[in-house]
MARLUM-197369 format. One line per field, with one value per residue (C-alpha): x, y, z. Coordinates in steps of 0.02 Angstrom, whole numbers, plus 32768, in hexadecimal, padded with zeros to 4 digits. Example, Ala and Ser with C-alpha at 12.3 -4.5 7.8 and 13.67 -1.06 7.14 Angstrom:
2
px: (8267; 82AC)
py: (7F1F; 7FCB)
pz: (8186; 8165)
# end
This chain:
278
px: (D538; D544; D565; D4C7; D4A7; D489; D3E5; D3AA; D3C6; D38E; D2FD; D295; D2BA; D280; D1E2; D1C1; D1EA; D272; D32A; D3CD; D473; D50D; D5AC; D659; D6EC; D796; D7F5; D7C8; D792; D709; D6CA; D6CC; D670; D5EA; D5C7; D5C4; D54B; D4D8; D4DB; D4B3; D41F; D3ED; D3DD; D42F; D4BA; D527; D5E5; D625; D6D7; D6FF; D77C; D7DD; D7E7; D822; D8A9; D8DA; D8F3; D954; D8C9; D817; D83D; D885; D7F7; D777; D79D; D7A0; D6F6; D6AF; D6ED; D69C; D5FA; D5F4; D612; D58F; D4F1; D489; D482; D51B; D540; D5E4; D5DA; D659; D639; D65E; D6C2; D6F5; D762; D712; D7A8; D786; D6D0; D708; D77E; D6F3; D683; D70F; D72F; D678; D62E; D572; D55E; D5BD; D59E; D5E3; D5FE; D605; D5AD; D63C; D618; D599; D4EE; D4FF; D5AE; D571; D4E4; D558; D5DD; D55E; D501; D5A3; D5C3; D511; D518; D5BC; D57F; D4D5; D526; D575; D4D3; D521; D4B1; D4DF; D4C6; D4EB; D4E7; D497; D4D9; D55D; D574; D5C5; D669; D69D; D66A; D5DA; D519; D4FB; D539; D4BF; D488; D472; D3CF; D39F; D315; D293; D274; D32D; D345; D2BC; D308; D3B6; D37D; D322; D3B5; D437; D3D0; D41F; D3D9; D3E0; D401; D45D; D404; D429; D3AE; D417; D49A; D555; D5E8; D663; D5F8; D637; D592; D4E7; D485; D467; D3BD; D369; D2E1; D260; D1E1; D260; D288; D1CF; D1C5; D25D; D217; D174; D1CF; D247; D233; D2E0; D31A; D35F; D408; D438; D4F1; D540; D4D0; D551; D514; D45F; D417; D3B4; D308; D331; D375; D2D1; D26F; D2D6; D2AC; D1F4; D1FB; D246; D2FF; D334; D3F3; D449; D506; D566; D622; D667; D5F6; D641; D6F2; D6DC; D6A4; D731; D7B5; D76D; D76F; D824; D854; D7FD; D84F; D8FC; D8E0; D8AD; D936; D9C6; DA3E; D9DB; DA3C; D9CC; D956; D8D2; D8C0; D87D; D83A; D7CF; D76D; D756; D713; D699; D65C; D63B; D5DF; D569; D548; D529; D4A9; D453; D450; D40C; D37C; D35B; D357; D2EF; D267; D1C4)
py: (4104; 4100; 41A1; 4204; 4242; 42FB; 42D1; 4279; 431B; 439E; 433B; 4331; 43E7; 441B; 43B4; 43F8; 44AF; 44B8; 44E6; 4485; 44CE; 44B1; 44EE; 44FC; 4499; 44EE; 447A; 43E3; 444B; 4496; 43EB; 43B0; 444C; 443F; 4389; 43AE; 443E; 43D0; 434D; 43D1; 440A; 4358; 4393; 4360; 43C7; 43D4; 43E5; 4449; 444B; 44CD; 44C5; 454E; 44E4; 444C; 44BA; 44F8; 4445; 4414; 43A1; 4370; 42C7; 42FA; 436A; 430B; 4261; 42AB; 42FB; 4259; 41FB; 427A; 4270; 41B3; 41B7; 423C; 4215; 4282; 4283; 42DC; 42EC; 4323; 439C; 43E8; 44A3; 451E; 44A7; 44F1; 445B; 43C0; 435C; 4390; 435C; 42B2; 42A1; 42CD; 4248; 41C7; 41F5; 41DA; 4289; 427E; 4326; 43AC; 4461; 4483; 453C; 456A; 4610; 4675; 4628; 4665; 4615; 4592; 4561; 4557; 44E3; 4472; 4465; 444B; 43C6; 4364; 436A; 4338; 42A2; 4268; 4280; 4232; 4193; 4187; 41BA; 4260; 42FA; 4398; 444F; 44D7; 4593; 4607; 46B8; 4708; 4703; 4798; 4785; 4703; 4764; 46EE; 46E4; 4741; 47F0; 486C; 48AC; 4800; 479F; 46F6; 46F6; 466F; 4641; 4630; 45CC; 4553; 453A; 4524; 44A1; 4440; 4447; 4410; 4397; 43DE; 43AF; 445E; 450E; 459D; 463E; 46F7; 474F; 47D4; 477B; 4784; 4717; 4743; 47CA; 47FD; 484D; 47FA; 4880; 483A; 4869; 47D2; 47D6; 4766; 477E; 473E; 46A8; 467C; 4690; 4620; 459C; 459C; 4595; 4506; 4454; 4448; 448F; 4540; 4563; 4606; 462E; 46BD; 469D; 46DD; 478B; 4762; 477C; 46FA; 4743; 4752; 46A0; 4660; 46CC; 468C; 45D9; 4607; 4658; 45BC; 45A4; 44F5; 44E5; 4576; 4587; 45DC; 45F0; 469D; 46B4; 4619; 4648; 46F1; 469C; 461C; 46A3; 4717; 468A; 465F; 4716; 472A; 468D; 46C4; 4771; 472C; 46A6; 46EE; 4669; 45D6; 456A; 44D1; 44F5; 4486; 4509; 458A; 451F; 44B9; 454F; 458E; 44E4; 44E6; 4595; 4564; 44C6; 452D; 45A7; 451B; 44CF; 4577; 459B; 44EE; 4514; 45BA; 4563; 44CE; 4534; 453D)
pz: (47B1; 46F2; 4693; 4671; 45C1; 45A4; 454F; 45ED; 464D; 45CF; 4587; 4627; 4650; 45A2; 45B1; 4660; 4636; 46BA; 46AB; 46B4; 46EB; 467F; 46D5; 468B; 46CD; 46C9; 473E; 47A4; 483B; 47CE; 479B; 4850; 4888; 4802; 4829; 48E5; 48C9; 4863; 48EB; 496F; 4905; 48D6; 4822; 477E; 4732; 4697; 46A0; 460C; 45C8; 4545; 44B8; 4511; 45AF; 454D; 4502; 45B0; 45EC; 4550; 4512; 4538; 4587; 4633; 466B; 4604; 4650; 46FF; 46E3; 469E; 4738; 47AC; 4749; 4755; 4811; 4836; 4897; 4820; 4761; 471A; 4660; 460F; 457C; 4504; 44FC; 446D; 4402; 435B; 432D; 42E1; 431E; 43D1; 43BF; 4380; 4415; 4490; 4443; 4452; 4508; 4535; 453D; 4527; 44CF; 4472; 4447; 439A; 4379; 42C1; 42E1; 4297; 41EE; 4170; 4185; 40FC; 4136; 41EA; 41B5; 4152; 41D9; 4264; 4201; 41E8; 42A4; 42CD; 4259; 42A7; 435A; 4341; 4301; 43AE; 4408; 443B; 444F; 43EE; 4418; 4399; 4390; 4313; 42FF; 436C; 442D; 4485; 44DE; 445E; 43C3; 43BE; 43D0; 4470; 4448; 4498; 43ED; 439D; 43A2; 435B; 42D9; 4303; 424C; 4228; 42C9; 4298; 41EC; 4236; 42B3; 422C; 41B3; 4234; 429F; 433E; 43E8; 4433; 43F9; 444E; 4423; 4430; 44A3; 44F9; 4563; 4546; 4574; 45FF; 4650; 46FC; 4730; 4736; 46DB; 462C; 45E4; 4595; 4511; 4564; 44D9; 445B; 44CA; 44C9; 440D; 43F5; 446B; 4408; 4361; 4387; 43C1; 4411; 44B8; 44BD; 450E; 4564; 4557; 45B8; 464E; 46CA; 469B; 46C5; 4773; 47D3; 47AD; 46F5; 46EF; 4737; 46BD; 462B; 465A; 466B; 45BE; 4570; 4593; 45C9; 45D2; 462A; 461C; 46AA; 46B7; 46DE; 4776; 47C8; 4794; 47E9; 4889; 4881; 4867; 48EC; 496C; 4943; 494F; 49F7; 4A3B; 4A07; 4A4F; 4AF8; 4AF9; 4A90; 4ACD; 4A8A; 4A10; 49FC; 4969; 49B7; 4A40; 49C6; 4937; 49B0; 49F2; 4940; 490D; 499F; 4973; 48C0; 48F6; 4962; 48D4; 4857; 48CE; 48DF; 4824; 47FC; 4870; 4816; 476D; 47A3; 47F8; 4799)
# end
């Protein structure tokens, strides 16, 4: 089937007050697992590739083109998204490769510089019909918008979205990147205020640190796109470790990467159900 745009996944969820899962790809097994999980759940999904992952693979193209191929072959809508790009050049490459959305992260800059840089990216991407997510403030774990003590101001968020013409905004409401425990405390009242103040979808970063009940409550309060990475990486690594412990003589990586891929697929299917429930 043809590649699905991110807007065609996020837009209906935003209108219907449900949530969409966006899961990070580190290697091809992750992409395969995420697509398989979405097919098991019969729900759309977003594959995300970060600037750090592109750097790990030497460039964006190898893992990006593989993810695009998997997305096109999927039996459910799958979009491919560039996550946490700080480089304008990388954004341009993603657009050229065929990504349907990018997340440009200029949150380390002062407000006016963030607005100017993000607006330039948005203008470039919109000419190619590519959807843009941005971030306002700082998120924990990446010295960015989701530090536990940072919160997004609704008035500033509304002004930022208007000035940059972004399609979605990542906001700081209490989550933090790379959390290994699922005990983040979200500010649901703030999520509701942000939803009521903005006319673009809200994005929750650092969702690996948020438990199932809180994820569902965040969607009810107004979150639409929910990013999850570390939680799946923990499961993937634990499954590999268990497999190697029970079969220490195994040499074929498919014997331990395959079970890890299957475990992640099952968890993706489960999480998509949590986010889609109304």
